[in-house]
C-alpha positions as CSV (number, residue, x, y, z in Angstrom):
1,S,-20.4,22.0,14.7
2,R,-22.1,22.9,17.7
3,Y,-19.6,21.5,19.7
4,A,-16.9,21.5,18.0
5,K,-17.6,25.3,18.1
6,Q,-17.8,25.3,21.5
7,I,-14.4,23.8,21.6
8,L,-13.1,26.8,19.2
9,E,-14.7,29.5,22.0
10,L,-12.6,27.5,25.5
11,D,-9.3,27.2,22.2
12,P,-8.8,28.8,19.7
13,V,-6.1,27.8,17.8
14,N,-7.2,23.7,18.3
15,Q,-6.0,22.6,14.5
16,R,-8.0,19.2,14.9
17,V,-11.3,21.1,15.3
18,K,-11.3,23.2,12.2
19,R,-10.0,20.6,10.3
20,L,-13.1,18.1,12.3
21,L,-15.4,21.7,10.5
22,F,-13.8,22.6,7.1
23,E,-14.2,18.3,6.2
24,S,-17.9,18.5,7.5
25,H,-19.1,21.4,5.7
26,R,-16.8,19.9,2.7
27,S,-19.0,16.7,3.0
28,H,-22.0,18.2,3.6
29,A,-20.9,20.3,0.2
30,R,-20.3,17.2,-1.5
31,K,-23.6,15.3,-0.6
32,Q,-26.2,18.7,-1.8
33,L,-24.3,18.5,-5.0
34,E,-24.3,14.5,-5.6
35,K,-28.5,15.5,-4.9
36,R,-28.0,18.5,-7.1
37,M,-29.4,21.1,-4.2
38,F,-27.0,23.9,-5.9
39,S,-28.2,26.4,-3.4
40,P,-27.9,24.7,0.0
41,C,-23.7,23.6,-1.4
42,E,-23.0,26.3,-1.4
43,K,-23.9,27.8,1.4
44,E,-21.6,24.4,3.0
45,L,-18.7,25.7,0.8
46,E,-18.7,28.8,2.2
47,Q,-18.8,28.0,5.6
48,A,-15.9,25.2,5.1
49,A,-13.8,28.4,3.6
50,A,-13.9,30.2,7.4
51,W,-11.9,27.0,8.3
52,A,-9.9,26.5,5.2
53,S,-5.9,27.3,5.8
54,D,-3.6,25.0,4.5
55,P,-3.3,25.1,0.5
56,V,-4.0,21.5,0.7
57,Q,-8.0,22.9,1.7
58,L,-8.1,25.6,-0.2
59,G,-7.6,23.5,-3.3
60,R,-9.7,20.6,-2.3
61,L,-12.0,24.2,-1.9
62,A,-11.4,26.2,-4.9
63,L,-12.1,22.2,-6.8
64,A,-15.3,21.2,-5.2
65,R,-16.5,25.1,-6.0
66,A,-15.1,24.3,-9.8
67,N,-17.5,20.9,-9.8
68,L,-20.6,23.7,-8.5
69,Y,-19.9,25.5,-11.6
70,S,-19.1,23.6,-13.8
71,Q,-23.1,21.5,-12.8
72,L,-24.1,24.7,-13.0
73,K,-23.2,25.4,-16.4
74,K,-21.4,28.5,-15.3
75,P,-17.5,29.3,-16.4
76,Y,-15.1,28.0,-13.3
77,T,-11.7,28.4,-14.9
78,Q,-10.9,30.9,-11.8
79,W,-11.4,27.6,-9.6
80,I,-9.0,25.9,-11.7
81,E,-6.3,28.5,-11.4
82,Q,-7.4,28.7,-7.6
83,A,-6.6,25.3,-7.4
84,Q,-3.6,25.2,-9.4
85,K,-1.9,28.5,-7.5
86,Q,-2.7,26.5,-4.1
87,L,-1.5,22.8,-5.2
88,G,0.9,23.6,-7.8
89,D,0.9,21.8,-12.3
90,G,1.4,18.0,-10.4
91,V,0.3,14.9,-10.0
92,T,-1.6,15.8,-6.6
93,L,-4.4,18.7,-8.4
94,R,-5.5,16.0,-10.6
95,F,-5.0,13.2,-7.9
96,M,-7.3,15.5,-6.3
97,M,-9.3,16.7,-8.9
98,Y,-11.0,12.8,-9.3
99,Q,-11.7,12.7,-5.4
100,E,-13.1,15.6,-5.9
101,S,-15.1,14.8,-8.5
102,Y,-19.5,14.6,-8.0
103,S,-20.3,13.7,-11.9
104,D,-19.5,11.0,-13.9
105,H,-18.2,13.8,-16.6
106,P,-15.3,15.0,-13.9
107,I,-13.7,18.1,-14.4
108,T,-10.0,16.9,-16.3
109,L,-6.1,18.2,-16.9
110,S,-3.7,16.7,-19.2
111,P,-1.6,14.1,-17.8
112,A,0.7,15.1,-20.8
113,E,1.2,18.6,-19.2
114,A,1.9,17.1,-15.6
115,V,5.0,18.5,-13.8
116,T,5.6,17.8,-10.3
117,S,8.4,18.5,-7.5
118,L,9.5,17.4,-3.5
119,D,6.5,19.2,-2.3
120,D,4.2,17.7,-5.0
121,L,5.5,14.0,-4.0
122,L,5.0,14.9,-0.1
123,V,1.3,15.9,-0.3
124,L,0.0,13.1,-3.1
125,S,1.6,11.0,-0.9
126,Q,-0.2,12.0,1.8
127,L,-3.7,12.2,0.1
128,I,-2.9,8.5,-0.9
129,N,-2.5,7.2,2.8
130,E,-5.1,9.0,3.7
131,K,-7.2,7.9,0.8
132,I,-5.8,4.6,2.1
133,D,-7.3,4.6,6.0
134,H,-10.7,6.4,5.2
135,W,-10.7,3.3,2.3
136,Y,-9.9,0.2,5.1
137,R,-11.7,2.2,8.1
138,N,-14.9,1.6,5.7
139,K,-13.9,-2.2,5.2
140,G,-13.3,-1.6,1.2
141,D,-11.8,-4.2,-1.2
142,R,-8.3,-3.5,-1.4
143,W,-8.6,-4.8,-5.3
144,E,-10.9,-2.0,-5.8
145,L,-8.6,0.0,-3.9
146,A,-5.5,-1.3,-6.1
147,S,-8.0,-0.9,-9.4
148,L,-9.1,2.9,-8.4
149,F,-5.9,4.2,-7.8
150,D,-4.5,2.3,-11.2
151,Q,-7.2,4.7,-12.6
152,I,-6.5,7.8,-11.9
153,L,-1.9,7.3,-11.0
154,L,-1.3,5.1,-14.0
155,P,-1.3,8.3,-16.9
156,Y,1.3,9.7,-14.5
157,Q,3.6,6.8,-13.9
158,K,6.5,8.0,-15.9
159,I,6.5,11.5,-14.9
160,L,6.5,10.1,-11.0
161,Q,8.8,8.0,-11.7
162,Q,11.3,10.9,-13.5
163,A,10.6,12.3,-10.4
164,A,13.3,9.7,-8.5
165,Q,15.6,12.5,-9.9
166,L,14.4,15.4,-8.2
167,P,18.2,17.1,-6.4
168,Q,16.2,17.6,-3.3
169,L,14.7,13.9,-2.6
170,T,16.5,13.4,0.6
171,V,16.9,10.1,2.2
172,Q,14.2,10.3,4.5
173,H,12.0,11.0,1.7
174,F,13.7,8.0,-0.7
175,T,12.3,5.7,2.5
176,T,9.4,7.0,3.0
177,F,8.1,6.6,-1.4
178,C,9.9,3.2,-1.8
179,A,7.7,1.6,1.0
180,L,4.5,3.6,0.2
181,W,5.2,2.0,-3.6
182,L,5.6,-1.1,-2.6
183,R,1.9,-1.3,-1.4
184,E,0.3,-3.5,-2.7
185,E,-2.4,-1.1,-3.9
186,L,0.0,1.0,-5.6
187,E,2.2,-2.3,-7.3
188,E,1.0,-1.7,-10.7
189,L,2.9,1.7,-10.9
190,E,6.1,-0.6,-10.5
191,L,7.8,3.0,-9.1
192,A,9.2,1.4,-6.2
193,L,12.2,-0.2,-8.0
194,P,13.4,3.6,-9.7
195,Y,13.0,4.9,-6.4
196,A,15.6,2.1,-4.9
197,E,17.6,2.2,-7.4
198,A,18.0,6.6,-7.9
199,A,18.3,6.7,-4.0
200,L,21.2,3.4,-4.0
201,E,23.3,5.8,-6.7
202,R,22.9,8.5,-3.3
203,W,23.9,6.5,-1.1
204,P,25.2,3.6,-2.7
205,E,25.9,1.8,1.6
206,H,22.3,2.0,2.7
207,R,20.8,-1.3,4.0
208,L,17.1,-0.1,4.1
209,L,17.2,1.4,0.5
210,H,18.8,-1.4,-0.2
211,C,16.1,-3.8,1.2
212,Y,13.8,-1.6,-0.4
213,R,15.7,-2.7,-4.3
214,L,15.5,-5.9,-3.9
215,L,11.6,-6.4,-2.5
216,A,11.1,-4.2,-5.5
217,E,14.0,-5.9,-8.0
218,E,11.4,-9.7,-6.6
219,E,7.7,-8.6,-7.8
220,Q,9.8,-8.2,-11.4
221,D,9.8,-11.7,-13.8
222,D,13.4,-12.2,-12.2
223,G,13.0,-12.2,-9.1
224,A,15.6,-10.3,-6.7
225,N,19.0,-12.2,-6.1
226,H,18.3,-14.8,-3.9
227,H,22.4,-15.1,-2.3
228,E,21.9,-10.8,-2.2
229,V,18.8,-11.1,-0.1
230,E,20.9,-13.7,2.6
231,Q,23.7,-11.4,2.6
232,L,22.2,-8.8,3.3
233,L,20.5,-10.3,5.8
234,E,23.3,-11.7,7.3
235,E,25.3,-8.2,7.2
236,A,21.6,-6.7,9.1
237,R,21.9,-8.8,11.9
238,E,26.0,-8.8,12.6
239,Q,24.4,-5.0,12.5
240,K,20.9,-5.7,14.8
241,D,19.3,-3.8,12.0
242,E,16.0,-5.2,13.4
243,R,13.8,-2.9,10.6
244,V,15.4,-4.6,7.7
245,I,16.0,-7.9,9.4
246,Q,11.8,-8.0,9.9
247,L,11.7,-6.7,6.4
248,L,13.3,-9.9,4.7
249,L,12.1,-12.2,7.0
250,D,8.8,-10.7,6.4
251,H,9.0,-10.9,2.1
252,F,11.6,-13.9,1.4
253,P,10.0,-17.4,2.5
254,M,13.5,-19.4,1.6
255,L,15.2,-17.4,4.4
256,H,13.9,-19.5,6.8
257,S,15.7,-22.1,6.4
258,T,16.1,-23.7,10.1
259,G,13.6,-24.2,12.8
260,A,10.4,-22.3,12.9
261,P,9.2,-19.9,10.1
262,H,8.2,-16.2,10.9
263,F,4.8,-15.3,10.4
264,P,4.5,-11.2,10.2
265,D,1.9,-9.4,11.7
266,T,-1.8,-9.6,9.7
267,P,-1.5,-6.5,7.2
268,P,-4.7,-4.0,7.7
269,W,-6.8,-5.7,4.3
270,S,-6.7,-8.9,5.6
271,D,-9.9,-9.4,7.3
272,I,-10.7,-10.2,10.5
273,D,-13.2,-12.5,10.2
274,E,-11.9,-15.2,8.2
275,E,-10.7,-16.9,10.4
276,E,-13.6,-18.4,11.7
277,E,-14.2,-20.0,8.7
278,Y,-11.4,-22.9,9.6
279,E,-12.5,-25.4,11.4
280,E,-11.6,-26.8,15.2
281,E,-12.7,-29.9,14.4
282,E,-9.9,-32.6,13.4
283,I,-7.5,-31.0,10.6
284,I,-4.9,-33.3,9.9
285,P,-5.4,-35.5,6.0
286,P,-4.0,-38.8,6.5
287,L,-0.6,-40.0,4.9
288,D,0.5,-41.8,2.3
289,G,4.3,-43.1,2.4
290,V,5.2,-40.7,-0.2
291,M,4.1,-37.8,2.4
292,E,6.0,-39.9,5.7
293,A,9.2,-39.6,4.3
294,L,8.6,-35.9,3.0
295,I,7.7,-35.0,6.5
296,E,10.6,-37.2,8.0
297,Q,13.5,-35.4,5.1
298,I,12.2,-31.9,4.3
299,P,12.7,-29.1,7.6
300,L,10.0,-27.0,7.5
301,G,12.2,-23.9,6.6
302,Q,13.1,-25.7,2.7
303,L,9.6,-27.0,2.7
304,I,8.6,-23.4,3.4
305,S,11.5,-21.9,0.6
306,M,10.9,-24.5,-1.9
307,L,6.6,-23.9,-2.2
308,S,7.4,-20.1,-2.1
309,T,9.7,-20.8,-4.7
310,T,8.4,-19.0,-8.2
311,L,5.6,-16.8,-6.1
312,S,5.5,-13.6,-7.3
313,Y,5.9,-10.5,-4.4
314,S,2.8,-10.0,-3.9
315,Q,1.9,-13.6,-4.0
316,Q,4.5,-14.3,-1.1
317,R,2.8,-12.0,1.1
318,E,0.1,-13.6,1.0
319,F,1.5,-17.2,1.3
320,N,3.0,-15.5,4.4
321,Q,-0.3,-14.9,5.8
322,M,-1.9,-18.4,5.1
323,L,1.6,-19.7,6.7
324,A,0.3,-17.8,9.8
325,D,-3.3,-18.6,9.6
326,M,-2.6,-22.2,8.9
327,R,0.7,-22.4,12.2
328,R,-3.0,-21.0,14.5
329,K,-4.6,-24.1,13.5
330,T,-1.7,-25.9,14.2
331,A,-1.1,-24.9,18.0
332,G,2.7,-24.6,17.1
333,D,3.4,-28.7,15.9
334,D,6.1,-28.5,13.4
335,T,4.9,-31.9,12.0
336,Q,1.0,-31.6,11.8
337,F,2.2,-28.0,10.9
338,K,4.5,-29.3,7.4
339,I,1.5,-31.9,7.0
340,L,-0.9,-29.2,6.8
341,L,1.4,-27.5,4.0
342,L,2.2,-30.4,2.0
343,S,-2.0,-31.7,1.7
344,L,-2.2,-28.1,-0.3
345,L,0.0,-29.6,-3.3
346,E,-1.1,-30.8,-6.0
347,D,-0.4,-34.2,-7.3
348,D,2.6,-32.2,-9.8
349,G,3.7,-30.7,-6.5
350,K,4.2,-33.7,-4.6
351,G,5.9,-35.1,-7.5
352,M,8.4,-31.7,-7.5
353,I,9.3,-32.3,-3.6
354,E,9.9,-36.3,-4.3
355,Q,12.6,-35.2,-7.0
356,I,14.0,-33.3,-4.5
357,L,14.1,-35.6,-1.5
358,G,15.4,-38.5,-4.1
359,R,18.3,-35.6,-4.9
360,D,19.0,-35.1,-2.0
361,S,20.0,-38.6,-0.3
């Protein structure tokens, strides 16, 4: 804190340092309140107030004070009203209330009374991204994070779906929100598809929005129309739309019909230490006659497509990561790669491919 204040003496408009000071005092206040040290907590909040400037900080501060007054058994309504003044009465306020809770009995407001706006959505997306970044920096489990988001946001699912009709939303807003709602940690909210469809009503020729719609549909029970997927990939290649090409190849393994498959970058939630679990010794299992025929007759891309046909969107992402790990293990050798991939199949899976072989011959 002293060091930060010295920096501000030299650079009084340094917003980053001011944010750090605010967060430092707010964090200390939280710890003091968890220990039920109410007086030190109040002093920390007073010091945090000296560095609070934007609505998000002021809203956080008001909610922190509401929690303090609640535990002191004092009236806290004024602080809730102050938070509403800064943050509005939308989902952001409820999300932040959950974030700022210090006890097993958090202060809450009725989900039914929540409204939302463009500003509310923008701040909410910022808070969600901050939560995700903070979670992974501290090596949090992604399934636990997904469960946390479900607990906080599922009561507001309908409100957030309706927000896709806000007339102020631009195409840039829609692409940002679609990418956010498609995150695995948020997929239970099922918001990506309504946002993509609402956007396409206004910009029906937008390739990236079409791509997001297909990714969202793939997560539904019926899956995406793979003919549409192939058409969009062809169009994206003609227009050299690298972003759409990359997204489609990352999430639709059946597109790898020829040549070596594409493997996406490791997602942020992957455990980097997983590679250490693999043995460096012989990894290729023995072959039987059926397997030898499969290796010879089925192109690698077709094999991957067959294995991924029944997978959901989230399962496909894990499948793609598994493929990337196997590619590293086999050092780029397609034959060894296919052997290893086929060795993972149960007998019914082998039977399925035998039937396909018989049909193709």
